[in-house]
KELUMVEX-552995 format. One record per residue: x, y, z of N, C-alpha, C, O in turn. Coordinates in Angstrom, 1 decimal, decimal comma. Atoms other than C-alpha are relative to their C-alpha. Layout:
<atoms>
{nX->X; nY->Y; nZ->Z; caX->X; caY->Y; caZ->Z; cX->X; cY->Y; cZ->Z; oX->X; oY->Y; oZ->Z}
...
</atoms>
This chain:
<atoms>
{nX->0,9; nY->-1,4; nZ->-0,2; caX->-0,1; caY->0,0; caZ->0,3; cX->1,1; cY->1,1; cZ->-0,1; oX->2,2; oY->1,0; oZ->0,5}
{nX->-0,7; nY->-1,1; nZ->-0,1; caX->1,2; caY->3,4; caZ->-0,7; cX->-0,2; cY->1,0; cZ->1,2; oX->-1,1; oY->1,8; oZ->1,1}
{nX->0,1; nY->-1,2; nZ->-0,9; caX->1,6; caY->5,6; caZ->2,3; cX->0,1; cY->1,4; cZ->-0,1; oX->0,0; oY->2,2; oZ->0,9}
{nX->-0,3; nY->-1,4; nZ->0,5; caX->2,1; caY->8,6; caZ->0,5; cX->-1,4; cY->0,7; cZ->-0,3; oX->-1,6; oY->2,0; oZ->-0,2}
{nX->1,0; nY->-1,0; nZ->0,1; caX->-1,2; caY->9,4; caZ->-0,3; cX->-1,4; cY->-0,7; cZ->1,2; oX->-2,5; oY->0,0; oZ->1,4}
{nX->1,0; nY->-0,5; nZ->-1,2; caX->-3,3; caY->7,8; caZ->3,0; cX->0,8; cY->0,4; cZ->1,0; oX->2,0; oY->0,3; oZ->1,2}
{nX->-0,5; nY->-1,1; nZ->-1,1; caX->-3,2; caY->9,7; caZ->6,0; cX->0,9; cY->-1,1; cZ->1,3; oX->1,0; oY->-2,4; oZ->1,2}
{nX->-0,9; nY->1,2; nZ->-0,7; caX->-1,1; caY->7,9; caZ->8,8; cX->-0,8; cY->0,3; cZ->1,3; oX->-0,2; oY->-0,2; oZ->2,3}
{nX->0,8; nY->-0,1; nZ->-0,9; caX->-4,0; caY->8,9; caZ->11,4; cX->0,8; cY->-0,4; cZ->1,1; oX->0,5; oY->-1,5; oZ->1,7}
{nX->-0,8; nY->0,2; nZ->-1,5; caX->-1,4; caY->9,2; caZ->14,5; cX->-0,6; cY->1,2; cZ->0,8; oX->-0,4; oY->1,0; oZ->2,0}
{nX->0,6; nY->-0,9; nZ->-0,8; caX->-3,3; caY->12,3; caZ->15,8; cX->-0,8; cY->-0,3; cZ->1,0; oX->-1,8; oY->-1,1; oZ->0,8}
{nX->0,8; nY->0,3; nZ->-1,1; caX->-4,7; caY->12,2; caZ->19,0; cX->-0,9; cY->1,1; cZ->0,1; oX->-1,1; oY->1,5; oZ->1,2}
{nX->0,7; nY->-1,3; nZ->-0,1; caX->-7,1; caY->15,3; caZ->18,1; cX->-2,0; cY->-1,4; cZ->-0,8; oX->-2,2; oY->-2,4; oZ->-1,5}
{nX->1,3; nY->0,5; nZ->1,2; caX->-11,0; caY->14,1; caZ->16,7; cX->-0,4; cY->0,4; cZ->-0,9; oX->0,0; oY->1,6; oZ->-1,0}
{nX->-0,1; nY->-0,7; nZ->1,4; caX->-12,0; caY->14,7; caZ->13,5; cX->-0,9; cY->1,6; cZ->0,1; oX->-0,6; oY->2,6; oZ->-0,5}
{nX->0,0; nY->-1,3; nZ->-0,3; caX->-13,9; caY->17,6; caZ->14,9; cX->0,7; cY->0,6; cZ->0,2; oX->0,7; oY->1,6; oZ->-0,5}
{nX->-1,5; nY->-0,8; nZ->-0,8; caX->-11,1; caY->19,0; caZ->16,5; cX->0,7; cY->0,4; cZ->-1,2; oX->0,8; oY->1,6; oZ->-1,4}
{nX->-0,5; nY->-0,3; nZ->0,9; caX->-9,3; caY->18,5; caZ->13,4; cX->-0,5; cY->1,0; cZ->-1,1; oX->0,1; oY->1,9; oZ->-1,6}
{nX->0,3; nY->-1,0; nZ->0,8; caX->-11,8; caY->20,1; caZ->11,2; cX->0,0; cY->1,5; cZ->0,5; oX->0,1; oY->2,4; oZ->-0,3}
{nX->0,2; nY->-1,3; nZ->-0,5; caX->-12,2; caY->23,1; caZ->13,6; cX->1,5; cY->0,6; cZ->-0,1; oX->1,8; oY->1,7; oZ->-0,6}
{nX->-1,3; nY->-0,6; nZ->0,6; caX->-8,5; caY->23,5; caZ->13,3; cX->0,2; cY->0,0; cZ->-1,5; oX->0,6; oY->1,1; oZ->-1,9}
{nX->0,1; nY->-0,4; nZ->1,4; caX->-8,5; caY->23,2; caZ->9,7; cX->-0,8; cY->1,5; cZ->-0,5; oX->-0,3; oY->2,5; oZ->-1,0}
{nX->0,8; nY->-1,4; nZ->0,1; caX->-11,0; caY->26,0; caZ->9,4; cX->0,6; cY->1,2; cZ->0,5; oX->0,3; oY->2,3; oZ->-0,1}
{nX->-0,6; nY->-0,6; nZ->-0,4; caX->-8,9; caY->27,8; caZ->11,5; cX->1,3; cY->0,9; cZ->-0,6; oX->1,7; oY->2,0; oZ->-0,7}
{nX->-1,7; nY->0,1; nZ->0,9; caX->-5,6; caY->27,6; caZ->9,7; cX->-0,4; cY->0,6; cZ->-1,5; oX->0,3; oY->1,3; oZ->-2,1}
{nX->0,3; nY->-0,4; nZ->1,4; caX->-7,7; caY->28,0; caZ->6,3; cX->-0,1; cY->2,0; cZ->0,5; oX->0,5; oY->3,0; oZ->0,0}
{nX->0,1; nY->-1,7; nZ->-0,1; caX->-8,8; caY->31,6; caZ->7,7; cX->0,9; cY->0,9; cZ->0,5; oX->1,1; oY->2,1; oZ->0,3}
{nX->-1,7; nY->-0,6; nZ->0,0; caX->-5,4; caY->32,3; caZ->9,0; cX->1,1; cY->0,0; cZ->-0,8; oX->2,2; oY->0,5; oZ->-0,5}
{nX->-0,6; nY->0,1; nZ->1,2; caX->-4,1; caY->31,5; caZ->5,7; cX->-0,5; cY->1,3; cZ->-0,7; oX->0,3; oY->2,2; oZ->-0,8}
{nX->0,6; nY->-1,3; nZ->0,3; caX->-6,4; caY->34,4; caZ->4,2; cX->0,2; cY->0,7; cZ->0,4; oX->0,9; oY->1,4; oZ->-0,4}
{nX->-0,7; nY->-1,3; nZ->-0,6; caX->-5,9; caY->37,0; caZ->6,4; cX->1,1; cY->0,3; cZ->-0,3; oX->1,3; oY->1,1; oZ->-1,2}
{nX->-1,4; nY->-0,2; nZ->0,8; caX->-2,2; caY->36,8; caZ->6,0; cX->0,3; cY->0,0; cZ->-1,3; oX->1,1; oY->0,8; oZ->-1,7}
{nX->-0,4; nY->-1,1; nZ->1,6; caX->-2,4; caY->37,0; caZ->2,2; cX->-0,4; cY->0,8; cZ->0,2; oX->0,5; oY->1,6; oZ->0,4}
{nX->0,7; nY->-1,4; nZ->0,3; caX->-4,6; caY->39,7; caZ->2,2; cX->1,0; cY->0,7; cZ->0,7; oX->1,4; oY->1,7; oZ->0,1}
{nX->-1,1; nY->-1,3; nZ->-0,6; caX->-1,8; caY->41,4; caZ->5,0; cX->1,0; cY->-0,2; cZ->-1,0; oX->1,6; oY->0,8; oZ->-1,3}
{nX->-1,5; nY->-0,3; nZ->0,7; caX->0,9; caY->40,3; caZ->2,8; cX->-0,4; cY->0,8; cZ->-1,6; oX->0,4; oY->1,5; oZ->-2,1}
{nX->0,2; nY->-0,8; nZ->1,1; caX->-0,7; caY->41,6; caZ->-0,3; cX->0,2; cY->1,7; cZ->0,2; oX->0,9; oY->2,6; oZ->-0,2}
{nX->-0,2; nY->-2,2; nZ->-0,8; caX->-1,2; caY->45,4; caZ->1,6; cX->1,6; cY->0,1; cZ->-0,1; oX->2,2; oY->1,0; oZ->-0,7}
{nX->-1,1; nY->-0,8; nZ->-0,4; caX->2,1; caY->45,3; caZ->2,6; cX->0,8; cY->-0,1; cZ->-1,3; oX->1,8; oY->0,7; oZ->-1,3}
{nX->-0,7; nY->-0,1; nZ->1,4; caX->3,5; caY->44,3; caZ->-1,2; cX->-0,5; cY->1,2; cZ->-0,9; oX->0,0; oY->1,6; oZ->-2,0}
{nX->0,7; nY->-1,3; nZ->0,6; caX->1,6; caY->47,2; caZ->-2,2; cX->0,5; cY->1,1; cZ->0,7; oX->1,3; oY->1,9; oZ->0,1}
{nX->-1,1; nY->-0,9; nZ->-1,2; caX->3,1; caY->49,4; caZ->0,6; cX->1,4; cY->0,3; cZ->-0,5; oX->1,9; oY->1,4; oZ->-0,6}
{nX->-1,7; nY->0,5; nZ->0,7; caX->6,6; caY->48,0; caZ->-1,0; cX->0,0; cY->0,9; cZ->-0,9; oX->0,7; oY->1,9; oZ->-1,1}
{nX->-0,2; nY->-0,6; nZ->1,3; caX->5,8; caY->48,9; caZ->-4,2; cX->-0,1; cY->1,4; cZ->-0,1; oX->0,5; oY->2,1; oZ->-1,0}
{nX->-0,1; nY->-1,5; nZ->-0,2; caX->4,9; caY->52,4; caZ->-3,2; cX->1,0; cY->0,7; cZ->0,5; oX->0,9; oY->1,9; oZ->0,2}
{nX->-0,9; nY->-0,4; nZ->-0,2; caX->8,0; caY->53,0; caZ->-1,5; cX->1,2; cY->-0,5; cZ->-1,3; oX->2,3; oY->0,1; oZ->-1,4}
{nX->-0,9; nY->-0,3; nZ->0,6; caX->9,8; caY->51,8; caZ->-4,0; cX->0,1; cY->1,2; cZ->-1,2; oX->1,1; oY->1,8; oZ->-1,6}
{nX->0,6; nY->-0,7; nZ->1,0; caX->8,2; caY->53,8; caZ->-6,6; cX->0,7; cY->1,7; cZ->0,7; oX->1,4; oY->2,5; oZ->0,1}
{nX->-0,6; nY->-1,2; nZ->-0,7; caX->9,1; caY->56,9; caZ->-4,2; cX->1,5; cY->0,4; cZ->0,1; oX->2,1; oY->1,5; oZ->0,1}
{nX->-1,2; nY->0,0; nZ->-0,6; caX->12,1; caY->56,0; caZ->-3,4; cX->1,0; cY->0,3; cZ->-2,0; oX->2,0; oY->0,9; oZ->-2,1}
{nX->-0,4; nY->-0,3; nZ->1,2; caX->12,8; caY->56,0; caZ->-7,5; cX->0,1; cY->1,7; cZ->-0,7; oX->0,9; oY->2,2; oZ->-1,4}
{nX->0,2; nY->-1,6; nZ->0,1; caX->11,1; caY->59,8; caZ->-7,7; cX->1,3; cY->0,6; cZ->1,0; oX->1,8; oY->1,5; oZ->0,5}
{nX->-0,7; nY->-0,5; nZ->-0,8; caX->13,5; caY->60,5; caZ->-4,9; cX->1,6; cY->0,1; cZ->-0,9; oX->2,4; oY->1,1; oZ->-0,8}
{nX->-1,5; nY->-0,2; nZ->0,5; caX->16,7; caY->59,8; caZ->-6,9; cX->-0,3; cY->0,7; cZ->-1,1; oX->0,5; oY->0,7; oZ->-2,0}
{nX->-0,5; nY->-0,8; nZ->1,4; caX->15,5; caY->62,0; caZ->-9,8; cX->0,5; cY->1,2; cZ->0,1; oX->-0,1; oY->2,0; oZ->-0,6}
{nX->-0,5; nY->-0,9; nZ->0,0; caX->17,7; caY->64,6; caZ->-8,9; cX->-0,5; cY->1,4; cZ->1,0; oX->0,0; oY->2,6; oZ->1,0}
{nX->1,0; nY->-1,2; nZ->-0,4; caX->15,2; caY->66,8; caZ->-6,8; cX->1,2; cY->0,3; cZ->1,7; oX->2,2; oY->-0,2; oZ->2,0}
{nX->-0,6; nY->-0,4; nZ->-1,2; caX->16,3; caY->68,3; caZ->-3,4; cX->-0,8; cY->-0,6; cZ->0,8; oX->-2,0; oY->-0,5; oZ->0,6}
{nX->0,6; nY->1,1; nZ->-0,8; caX->15,3; caY->65,8; caZ->-0,7; cX->1,1; cY->0,1; cZ->1,6; oX->2,3; oY->0,0; oZ->1,7}
{nX->-0,7; nY->-0,2; nZ->-1,4; caX->16,0; caY->66,2; caZ->3,2; cX->0,6; cY->-1,6; cZ->0,1; oX->0,2; oY->-2,6; oZ->-0,6}
{nX->-0,3; nY->1,1; nZ->0,0; caX->17,9; caY->63,5; caZ->4,3; cX->-0,9; cY->-1,0; cZ->0,9; oX->-1,3; oY->-2,1; oZ->0,7}
{nX->1,1; nY->0,4; nZ->-0,8; caX->15,8; caY->62,8; caZ->7,0; cX->-1,2; cY->-0,7; cZ->-0,3; oX->-1,6; oY->-1,8; oZ->0,1}
{nX->1,6; nY->0,8; nZ->0,9; caX->12,6; caY->62,1; caZ->5,1; cX->0,6; cY->-1,0; cZ->-1,0; oX->-0,1; oY->-2,0; oZ->-1,3}
{nX->-0,5; nY->1,5; nZ->0,5; caX->15,1; caY->59,7; caZ->2,9; cX->0,3; cY->-1,4; cZ->1,3; oX->-0,1; oY->-2,5; oZ->1,4}
{nX->-0,4; nY->1,3; nZ->-1,4; caX->16,4; caY->57,7; caZ->6,3; cX->-1,0; cY->0,0; cZ->0,3; oX->-1,2; oY->-1,2; oZ->0,4}
{nX->1,2; nY->0,9; nZ->-0,4; caX->12,5; caY->57,7; caZ->7,4; cX->-0,3; cY->-1,2; cZ->-1,2; oX->-0,5; oY->-2,3; oZ->-0,9}
{nX->0,8; nY->0,5; nZ->0,8; caX->11,3; caY->56,6; caZ->4,1; cX->0,9; cY->-1,6; cZ->0,0; oX->0,4; oY->-2,7; oZ->-0,3}
{nX->-1,1; nY->1,4; nZ->0,4; caX->14,2; caY->53,7; caZ->4,0; cX->-0,5; cY->-1,0; cZ->1,4; oX->-0,8; oY->-2,2; oZ->1,3}
{nX->0,1; nY->0,5; nZ->-0,3; caX->13,7; caY->52,8; caZ->7,2; cX->-1,4; cY->-0,3; cZ->0,8; oX->-1,6; oY->-0,5; oZ->2,0}
{nX->1,5; nY->0,0; nZ->0,6; caX->9,9; caY->52,5; caZ->6,4; cX->-0,1; cY->-0,9; cZ->-0,7; oX->-1,2; oY->-1,5; oZ->-0,6}
{nX->0,2; nY->1,2; nZ->1,1; caX->10,3; caY->50,0; caZ->4,0; cX->1,3; cY->-0,5; cZ->0,6; oX->2,1; oY->0,1; oZ->-0,1}
{nX->-0,5; nY->0,7; nZ->-0,9; caX->12,8; caY->48,0; caZ->6,3; cX->-0,9; cY->-0,6; cZ->0,6; oX->-1,1; oY->-1,8; oZ->0,3}
{nX->1,3; nY->0,8; nZ->-0,5; caX->9,8; caY->47,4; caZ->8,4; cX->-0,8; cY->-0,8; cZ->-0,6; oX->-1,1; oY->-1,9; oZ->-0,2}
{nX->1,1; nY->0,6; nZ->1,0; caX->7,6; caY->46,5; caZ->5,7; cX->0,1; cY->-1,2; cZ->-0,5; oX->-0,7; oY->-2,1; oZ->-0,8}
{nX->-0,3; nY->1,3; nZ->0,9; caX->10,0; caY->44,2; caZ->4,2; cX->0,3; cY->-1,3; cZ->1,4; oX->0,1; oY->-2,4; oZ->1,1}
{nX->-0,2; nY->0,4; nZ->-1,3; caX->10,7; caY->42,8; caZ->7,9; cX->-1,6; cY->-0,9; cZ->0,3; oX->-1,7; oY->-2,0; oZ->0,8}
{nX->1,5; nY->0,8; nZ->-0,2; caX->6,5; caY->41,9; caZ->8,1; cX->-0,5; cY->-0,7; cZ->-1,1; oX->-1,5; oY->-1,5; oZ->-0,9}
{nX->0,0; nY->0,9; nZ->1,0; caX->6,7; caY->40,5; caZ->4,7; cX->0,5; cY->-1,4; cZ->-0,1; oX->-0,1; oY->-2,4; oZ->-0,6}
{nX->-0,9; nY->0,9; nZ->-0,5; caX->9,3; caY->38,2; caZ->5,8; cX->-0,9; cY->-0,8; cZ->0,9; oX->-1,4; oY->-1,9; oZ->0,4}
{nX->0,4; nY->0,4; nZ->-1,5; caX->7,8; caY->37,4; caZ->9,3; cX->-1,6; cY->-0,7; cZ->-1,0; oX->-1,8; oY->-1,9; oZ->-0,8}
{nX->1,2; nY->0,7; nZ->0,2; caX->4,1; caY->36,7; caZ->7,3; cX->0,1; cY->-1,2; cZ->-1,2; oX->-0,6; oY->-2,2; oZ->-1,5}
{nX->0,0; nY->1,1; nZ->0,7; caX->5,7; caY->35,1; caZ->4,5; cX->0,5; cY->-1,4; cZ->0,8; oX->0,1; oY->-2,5; oZ->0,2}
{nX->-0,4; nY->1,4; nZ->-0,8; caX->7,2; caY->32,2; caZ->7,1; cX->-1,8; cY->-0,3; cZ->0,9; oX->-2,3; oY->-1,4; oZ->1,1}
{nX->1,3; nY->0,0; nZ->-1,0; caX->3,7; caY->32,6; caZ->9,2; cX->-0,9; cY->-0,9; cZ->-1,1; oX->-1,4; oY->-2,0; oZ->-0,8}
{nX->0,9; nY->0,9; nZ->1,3; caX->1,8; caY->31,4; caZ->5,7; cX->0,9; cY->-1,4; cZ->-0,4; oX->0,3; oY->-2,3; oZ->-0,8}
{nX->-0,8; nY->1,4; nZ->0,6; caX->4,7; caY->28,6; caZ->4,9; cX->-0,5; cY->-1,1; cZ->1,2; oX->-0,9; oY->-2,1; oZ->0,7}
{nX->0,4; nY->0,5; nZ->-1,1; caX->3,9; caY->27,2; caZ->8,3; cX->-1,1; cY->-0,3; cZ->0,4; oX->-1,1; oY->-1,2; oZ->1,2}
{nX->1,2; nY->0,0; nZ->0,2; caX->0,0; caY->27,6; caZ->7,9; cX->-0,1; cY->-1,2; cZ->-0,8; oX->-0,5; oY->-2,2; oZ->-0,4}
{nX->-0,5; nY->1,2; nZ->1,0; caX->0,9; caY->25,3; caZ->4,7; cX->0,3; cY->-1,3; cZ->0,4; oX->-0,3; oY->-2,3; oZ->0,0}
{nX->-0,4; nY->1,4; nZ->-0,2; caX->2,8; caY->22,7; caZ->6,5; cX->-1,1; cY->-0,6; cZ->1,4; oX->-1,4; oY->-1,7; oZ->1,5}
{nX->1,6; nY->0,2; nZ->-1,0; caX->-0,2; caY->22,8; caZ->9,5; cX->-0,7; cY->-1,1; cZ->-0,8; oX->-0,6; oY->-2,3; oZ->-0,6}
{nX->0,9; nY->0,5; nZ->1,1; caX->-2,5; caY->21,8; caZ->6,8; cX->0,3; cY->-1,3; cZ->-0,6; oX->-0,5; oY->-2,2; oZ->-0,7}
{nX->-0,9; nY->1,2; nZ->0,5; caX->0,1; caY->19,3; caZ->5,1; cX->-0,1; cY->-1,0; cZ->1,2; oX->-0,3; oY->-2,1; oZ->0,9}
{nX->-0,2; nY->0,9; nZ->-1,1; caX->0,2; caY->17,7; caZ->8,6; cX->-1,4; cY->-0,4; cZ->0,3; oX->-1,4; oY->-1,3; oZ->1,1}
{nX->1,1; nY->0,3; nZ->-0,4; caX->-3,8; caY->17,5; caZ->8,7; cX->-0,4; cY->-1,2; cZ->-1,0; oX->-1,1; oY->-2,1; oZ->-0,7}
{nX->0,0; nY->0,5; nZ->1,1; caX->-3,7; caY->16,1; caZ->5,6; cX->0,1; cY->-1,8; cZ->0,2; oX->-0,6; oY->-2,8; oZ->-0,1}
{nX->-1,0; nY->1,4; nZ->-0,1; caX->-1,3; caY->13,0; caZ->6,4; cX->-0,3; cY->-0,8; cZ->1,7; oX->0,3; oY->-1,8; oZ->2,2}
{nX->-0,1; nY->1,0; nZ->-1,1; caX->-2,9; caY->12,2; caZ->9,8; cX->1,1; cY->0,6; cZ->1,5; oX->1,0; oY->0,1; oZ->2,7}
{nX->-1,5; nY->-0,4; nZ->-0,8; caX->0,5; caY->14,0; caZ->11,8; cX->-0,7; cY->1,1; cZ->0,8; oX->-0,2; oY->1,0; oZ->2,0}
{nX->0,4; nY->-1,3; nZ->-0,7; caX->-1,5; caY->17,3; caZ->13,3; cX->0,0; cY->0,0; cZ->1,2; oX->-0,8; oY->-0,9; oZ->1,6}
{nX->-0,4; nY->-0,3; nZ->-1,2; caX->-0,6; caY->18,3; caZ->16,7; cX->0,6; cY->-0,9; cZ->0,5; oX->0,2; oY->-1,2; oZ->1,6}
{nX->-0,9; nY->0,9; nZ->-0,3; caX->2,0; caY->15,7; caZ->17,1; cX->1,8; cY->1,0; cZ->-0,2; oX->2,1; oY->1,8; oZ->-1,1}
{nX->-1,6; nY->-1,0; nZ->-0,1; caX->6,0; caY->17,3; caZ->17,9; cX->0,8; cY->-0,5; cZ->-1,1; oX->0,9; oY->-1,7; oZ->-1,1}
{nX->-0,6; nY->0,3; nZ->1,0; caX->8,0; caY->17,1; caZ->15,0; cX->1,6; cY->-0,6; cZ->0,4; oX->2,4; oY->-1,0; oZ->-0,5}
{nX->-1,2; nY->0,3; nZ->-0,7; caX->11,0; caY->16,3; caZ->17,3; cX->-0,1; cY->-1,0; cZ->0,9; oX->0,7; oY->-1,9; oZ->1,2}
{nX->0,1; nY->1,2; nZ->-1,0; caX->9,6; caY->14,2; caZ->19,7; cX->-1,2; cY->-1,1; cZ->-0,1; oX->-1,4; oY->-2,0; oZ->0,6}
{nX->1,5; nY->0,5; nZ->0,1; caX->6,3; caY->13,0; caZ->18,6; cX->-0,7; cY->-0,2; cZ->0,9; oX->-1,3; oY->-1,3; oZ->0,9}
{nX->0,8; nY->-0,1; nZ->-1,1; caX->4,6; caY->13,7; caZ->21,6; cX->-1,1; cY->0,6; cZ->-0,4; oX->-1,1; oY->1,3; oZ->-1,5}
{nX->1,6; nY->-1,3; nZ->0,4; caX->0,9; caY->15,5; caZ->21,6; cX->0,6; cY->1,2; cZ->0,4; oX->1,1; oY->1,4; oZ->1,5}
{nX->0,3; nY->-1,4; nZ->-0,4; caX->1,0; caY->19,0; caZ->21,3; cX->-1,3; cY->0,5; cZ->0,9; oX->-2,4; oY->0,5; oZ->0,6}
{nX->1,2; nY->-1,0; nZ->-0,9; caX->-1,1; caY->20,8; caZ->23,9; cX->-1,0; cY->0,3; cZ->-0,9; oX->-0,6; oY->0,5; oZ->-2,0}
{nX->0,9; nY->-0,6; nZ->0,2; caX->-4,3; caY->21,8; caZ->23,1; cX->0,0; cY->1,4; cZ->-0,6; oX->-0,1; oY->1,9; oZ->-1,7}
{nX->-0,2; nY->-1,2; nZ->0,0; caX->-4,0; caY->24,9; caZ->24,3; cX->0,9; cY->0,6; cZ->-0,8; oX->0,5; oY->1,6; oZ->-1,5}
{nX->-0,5; nY->-0,7; nZ->1,0; caX->-1,1; caY->25,7; caZ->22,5; cX->-0,6; cY->-0,1; cZ->-1,7; oX->-0,4; oY->0,8; oZ->-2,5}
{nX->0,4; nY->0,0; nZ->1,6; caX->-2,6; caY->24,6; caZ->18,9; cX->-0,7; cY->1,2; cZ->0,0; oX->-0,4; oY->2,1; oZ->-0,7}
{nX->0,8; nY->-1,0; nZ->-0,1; caX->-5,5; caY->26,8; caZ->20,1; cX->0,4; cY->1,6; cZ->-0,1; oX->-0,3; oY->2,5; oZ->-0,6}
{nX->-0,9; nY->-1,5; nZ->0,3; caX->-3,1; caY->29,8; caZ->20,4; cX->0,7; cY->0,1; cZ->-1,3; oX->0,7; oY->1,1; oZ->-1,9}
{nX->-1,3; nY->-0,5; nZ->1,2; caX->-0,5; caY->29,0; caZ->17,5; cX->-0,7; cY->-1,3; cZ->-0,7; oX->-0,4; oY->-2,3; oZ->0,0}
{nX->1,0; nY->1,4; nZ->0,6; caX->-2,8; caY->26,2; caZ->15,2; cX->1,4; cY->-0,7; cZ->-0,8; oX->1,4; oY->-1,9; oZ->-0,9}
{nX->-0,9; nY->0,3; nZ->0,7; caX->0,3; caY->25,9; caZ->13,2; cX->1,6; cY->0,0; cZ->0,5; oX->2,7; oY->0,3; oZ->0,0}
{nX->-1,3; nY->0,6; nZ->-0,4; caX->2,5; caY->24,8; caZ->15,7; cX->0,6; cY->-1,2; cZ->-0,1; oX->-0,1; oY->-2,1; oZ->0,4}
{nX->-0,4; nY->1,1; nZ->0,5; caX->4,8; caY->22,0; caZ->14,7; cX->0,8; cY->-0,5; cZ->1,2; oX->1,0; oY->-1,7; oZ->1,2}
{nX->-0,6; nY->0,6; nZ->-1,2; caX->6,7; caY->21,5; caZ->18,2; cX->-0,8; cY->0,3; cZ->1,6; oX->-1,4; oY->1,3; oZ->1,8}
{nX->0,6; nY->-0,1; nZ->-1,4; caX->5,4; caY->20,8; caZ->22,0; cX->0,9; cY->0,9; cZ->0,5; oX->2,1; oY->0,9; oZ->0,3}
{nX->-0,8; nY->-0,7; nZ->-1,3; caX->6,3; caY->23,6; caZ->24,8; cX->1,4; cY->-0,6; cZ->0,3; oX->2,6; oY->-0,1; oZ->0,4}
{nX->-1,6; nY->0,5; nZ->-0,7; caX->8,9; caY->21,1; caZ->26,1; cX->1,2; cY->0,1; cZ->-1,1; oX->2,3; oY->0,3; oZ->-0,8}
{nX->-1,0; nY->0,6; nZ->1,0; caX->10,7; caY->20,4; caZ->22,5; cX->0,7; cY->1,8; cZ->-0,6; oX->1,7; oY->1,9; oZ->-1,2}
{nX->0,1; nY->-0,7; nZ->0,1; caX->10,6; caY->24,1; caZ->22,0; cX->1,0; cY->0,9; cZ->0,6; oX->1,7; oY->1,8; oZ->0,0}
{nX->-1,0; nY->-0,5; nZ->-0,7; caX->12,7; caY->25,2; caZ->24,7; cX->1,4; cY->-0,7; cZ->-0,1; oX->2,3; oY->-0,3; oZ->0,5}
</atoms>
């Protein structure tokens, strides 16, 4: 039998709980994607303004520094949200394969409270420290 297509069913969670986490993850993924789109638009705006500022016009150095600092902050946010989206995708894959809610390091159950707070968690609290 091909294990790549059938779930492992190692999870300690009920089907109802899994469906709840799946719904929560899908909603979080949509929200994250929306935030990413907004930030990428803002980044495009900063890049456009940066090009305009380099056109030879006189601009105050403080304004340029503030603009660059804002751009760095947006880039950091994009990176953080992209990482979160990747983690959400991993969690959704783990639901599909029957391994959701199990620590990838220890194989132990991830506490439900931790999953409620961070449904894309892949490590138990003990393994995280």
